[in-house]
Residue frames as qw, qx, qy, qz and C-alpha x, y, z in Angstrom:
[[0.225, -0.733, 0.483, 0.423, 59.63, 8.14, -4.35],
 [0.769, 0.558, -0.171, -0.260, 60.43, 7.33, -8.00],
 [0.610, 0.450, -0.621, 0.197, 63.79, 5.71, -7.10],
 [0.646, -0.582, 0.379, -0.318, 64.32, 3.34, -4.19],
 [0.594, 0.354, -0.721, 0.053, 66.62, 0.44, -3.39],
 [0.725, -0.499, 0.335, -0.338, 66.54, -2.33, -0.83],
 [0.131, 0.462, -0.877, -0.006, 68.97, -5.11, -0.11],
 [0.920, -0.090, -0.094, -0.369, 67.62, -8.62, -0.39],
 [0.824, -0.365, 0.418, 0.111, 69.39, -11.94, 0.22],
 [0.812, 0.143, 0.382, 0.417, 72.43, -13.16, -1.72],
 [0.282, -0.391, 0.192, 0.855, 73.70, -9.60, -2.39],
 [0.154, 0.528, 0.645, 0.530, 70.71, -8.87, -4.60],
 [0.003, -0.342, -0.251, 0.906, 69.54, -5.28, -4.52],
 [0.230, 0.645, 0.710, 0.163, 66.01, -4.46, -5.68],
 [0.092, -0.242, 0.077, 0.963, 66.07, -1.09, -7.43],
 [0.249, 0.668, 0.702, 0.003, 62.61, 0.25, -8.23],
 [0.095, -0.168, 0.196, 0.961, 62.25, 3.12, -10.68],
 [0.165, 0.641, 0.748, 0.046, 58.84, 4.64, -11.29],
 [0.108, 0.942, 0.228, -0.223, 57.41, 7.80, -12.77],
 [0.478, 0.786, -0.196, 0.339, 60.04, 10.32, -13.83],
 [0.807, -0.354, -0.181, 0.436, 63.27, 9.59, -11.99],
 [0.007, -0.989, 0.119, -0.090, 65.03, 12.71, -10.72],
 [0.575, 0.523, -0.491, 0.393, 68.82, 12.95, -10.71],
 [0.222, -0.550, 0.528, -0.608, 68.81, 13.74, -6.99],
 [0.870, -0.190, 0.236, -0.390, 66.74, 10.63, -6.19],
 [0.923, 0.293, -0.226, 0.104, 68.96, 8.39, -8.27],
 [0.295, 0.611, -0.524, 0.515, 72.02, 9.89, -6.56],
 [0.549, -0.467, 0.435, -0.539, 70.50, 9.07, -3.18],
 [0.988, 0.027, 0.033, -0.150, 70.10, 5.43, -4.27],
 [0.708, 0.483, -0.380, 0.349, 73.76, 5.34, -5.33],
 [0.058, -0.617, 0.506, -0.600, 74.81, 6.91, -2.02],
 [0.796, -0.322, 0.274, -0.434, 72.81, 4.28, -0.14],
 [0.985, 0.163, -0.047, 0.018, 74.52, 1.42, -1.99],
 [0.430, 0.734, -0.428, 0.304, 78.11, 2.74, -2.04],
 [0.372, -0.626, 0.592, -0.346, 78.98, 1.89, 1.60],
 [0.925, -0.040, 0.350, -0.139, 78.07, -1.78, 1.02],
 [0.796, 0.570, -0.117, 0.170, 80.25, -1.88, -2.09],
 [0.125, 0.791, -0.480, 0.358, 83.12, -0.29, -0.18],
 [0.597, -0.458, 0.594, -0.282, 82.95, -3.14, 2.37],
 [0.145, -0.293, 0.912, 0.246, 83.37, -5.73, -0.39],
 [0.596, 0.398, 0.621, -0.316, 79.80, -6.52, -1.41],
 [0.059, -0.102, 0.689, 0.715, 79.40, -7.34, -5.12],
 [0.491, 0.333, 0.415, -0.690, 75.78, -6.29, -5.75],
 [0.146, 0.264, 0.845, 0.442, 73.48, -8.04, -8.15],
 [0.223, 0.256, 0.157, -0.927, 71.05, -5.28, -9.20],
 [0.148, 0.476, 0.841, 0.208, 67.47, -6.14, -10.12],
 [0.081, 0.201, 0.012, -0.976, 66.07, -2.91, -11.57],
 [0.189, 0.547, 0.816, 0.018, 62.30, -2.85, -11.93],
 [0.059, -0.027, -0.205, -0.977, 60.82, -0.14, -14.16],
 [0.015, -0.507, -0.844, 0.173, 57.32, 0.23, -12.74],
 [0.133, 0.905, 0.398, -0.062, 54.95, 2.80, -14.27],
 [0.530, -0.347, 0.204, 0.747, 58.20, 4.27, -15.57],
 [0.359, 0.894, 0.255, -0.085, 58.13, 7.54, -17.50],
 [0.638, 0.596, -0.110, 0.475, 61.85, 8.16, -17.97],
 [0.602, -0.267, -0.248, 0.710, 64.60, 10.26, -16.49],
 [0.077, -0.862, -0.205, 0.457, 64.56, 13.92, -15.52],
 [0.587, 0.642, 0.200, 0.451, 65.23, 16.05, -18.58],
 [0.124, 0.878, -0.134, 0.442, 67.95, 18.68, -18.32],
 [0.715, -0.672, 0.194, 0.007, 69.57, 17.08, -15.27],
 [0.154, 0.734, -0.661, -0.029, 73.33, 16.48, -15.07],
 [0.981, -0.066, 0.129, -0.125, 73.35, 12.74, -15.72],
 [0.668, 0.610, -0.357, 0.231, 76.99, 13.04, -16.83],
 [0.345, -0.698, 0.550, -0.302, 78.34, 12.70, -13.28],
 [0.854, 0.199, -0.474, -0.079, 80.26, 9.48, -13.68],
 [0.132, -0.605, 0.663, -0.420, 81.91, 9.36, -10.26],
 [0.776, -0.159, 0.494, -0.359, 79.85, 6.37, -9.07],
 [0.901, 0.419, -0.059, -0.095, 80.36, 4.58, -12.39],
 [0.484, 0.652, -0.518, 0.267, 84.13, 5.01, -12.26],
 [0.169, -0.526, 0.683, -0.479, 84.54, 4.24, -8.57],
 [0.579, -0.097, 0.695, -0.415, 82.09, 1.32, -8.18],
 [0.735, 0.379, -0.239, -0.508, 81.15, -0.01, -11.61],
 [0.502, 0.366, -0.783, -0.020, 83.62, -2.89, -11.57],
 [0.131, -0.144, 0.834, -0.517, 82.27, -4.02, -8.21],
 [0.703, 0.168, 0.219, -0.655, 78.74, -4.67, -9.47],
 [0.468, -0.099, 0.869, 0.127, 78.32, -8.34, -10.38],
 [0.131, 0.338, 0.791, 0.493, 75.31, -8.10, -12.73],
 [0.278, 0.268, 0.215, -0.897, 72.41, -5.84, -13.60],
 [0.100, 0.390, 0.872, 0.278, 69.02, -7.17, -14.72],
 [0.221, 0.156, 0.062, -0.961, 66.49, -4.59, -15.88],
 [0.118, 0.417, 0.899, 0.062, 62.81, -5.51, -16.03],
 [0.190, 0.481, 0.185, -0.836, 60.34, -3.25, -17.78],
 [0.658, 0.637, 0.295, -0.272, 58.18, -2.50, -20.77],
 [0.767, 0.168, 0.377, 0.492, 60.00, -3.36, -24.03],
 [0.304, 0.887, 0.154, 0.311, 59.77, 0.27, -25.22],
 [0.315, -0.913, 0.256, -0.037, 62.34, 1.18, -22.53],
 [0.949, -0.085, 0.131, 0.275, 64.88, -1.52, -23.43],
 [0.623, 0.525, -0.014, 0.580, 67.26, 0.57, -25.57],
 [0.083, -0.814, 0.150, -0.555, 67.25, 3.60, -23.27],
 [0.766, -0.603, 0.157, -0.157, 67.53, 1.54, -20.07],
 [0.926, 0.013, 0.065, 0.372, 70.47, -0.48, -21.38],
 [0.428, 0.630, -0.074, 0.644, 72.23, 2.72, -22.47],
 [0.363, -0.802, 0.135, -0.455, 71.54, 4.36, -19.10],
 [0.879, -0.447, 0.167, 0.000, 72.95, 1.31, -17.28],
 [0.054, -0.773, 0.594, 0.216, 76.12, 1.44, -19.36],
 [0.909, 0.106, 0.403, 0.004, 75.62, -1.90, -21.10],
 [0.776, 0.533, 0.058, 0.332, 78.68, -2.57, -23.20],
 [0.198, 0.794, -0.292, 0.496, 80.76, 0.00, -21.30],
 [0.512, -0.614, 0.480, -0.362, 80.96, -1.67, -17.92],
 [0.091, 0.362, -0.928, 0.016, 82.69, -4.89, -16.98],
 [0.366, 0.131, 0.835, -0.389, 79.58, -6.48, -15.51],
 [0.013, 0.284, 0.810, 0.513, 76.85, -7.93, -17.72],
 [0.328, 0.268, 0.293, -0.857, 73.62, -5.98, -18.13],
 [0.014, -0.204, -0.892, -0.402, 70.49, -7.63, -19.53],
 [0.425, 0.014, 0.067, -0.902, 66.94, -6.43, -20.19],
 [0.021, 0.238, 0.971, -0.001, 63.86, -8.56, -19.52],
 [0.326, -0.423, -0.407, -0.742, 60.23, -7.80, -20.40],
 [0.445, -0.381, 0.353, -0.730, 57.90, -7.25, -17.44],
 [0.922, -0.089, -0.103, -0.363, 56.48, -10.76, -17.78],
 [0.847, 0.214, -0.422, 0.240, 59.95, -12.29, -17.20],
 [0.287, -0.797, 0.364, -0.388, 60.80, -11.12, -13.68],
 [0.904, -0.315, 0.287, -0.031, 61.41, -14.74, -12.56],
 [0.848, 0.389, 0.035, 0.359, 63.84, -15.21, -15.45],
 [0.173, 0.828, -0.245, 0.473, 65.62, -11.99, -14.49],
 [0.602, -0.657, 0.374, -0.256, 66.03, -13.19, -10.91],
 [0.965, -0.027, 0.225, 0.131, 67.32, -16.57, -12.13],
 [0.646, 0.632, -0.082, 0.421, 69.82, -14.85, -14.45],
 [0.130, -0.843, 0.330, -0.405, 71.12, -12.73, -11.57],
 [0.806, -0.465, 0.346, -0.120, 71.63, -15.80, -9.39]]
């Protein structure tokens, strides 16, 4: 599955994106996380772009319901991947448009990304 999420300790959520991420798969990840947020959890998202090829072309990525209803509840987002994806990944994550900080780290800096989230 190109998009998966698992809860780790300290409200850190490991989001793994690989291959071409489909809108439906990303929506399933959001649906899986939303109940935790609704109970008061402030997730720290560690997004790992692994063998990443981008997002499904032609999909309706404009559905902003999750962004509007849960964006302010996310504490931080760290994105780890190949530098060629930095600009697109930050834009996709809403860097500069959401209240929580979003930062990109090269693949070699996963430890730094985890430290920044903590």
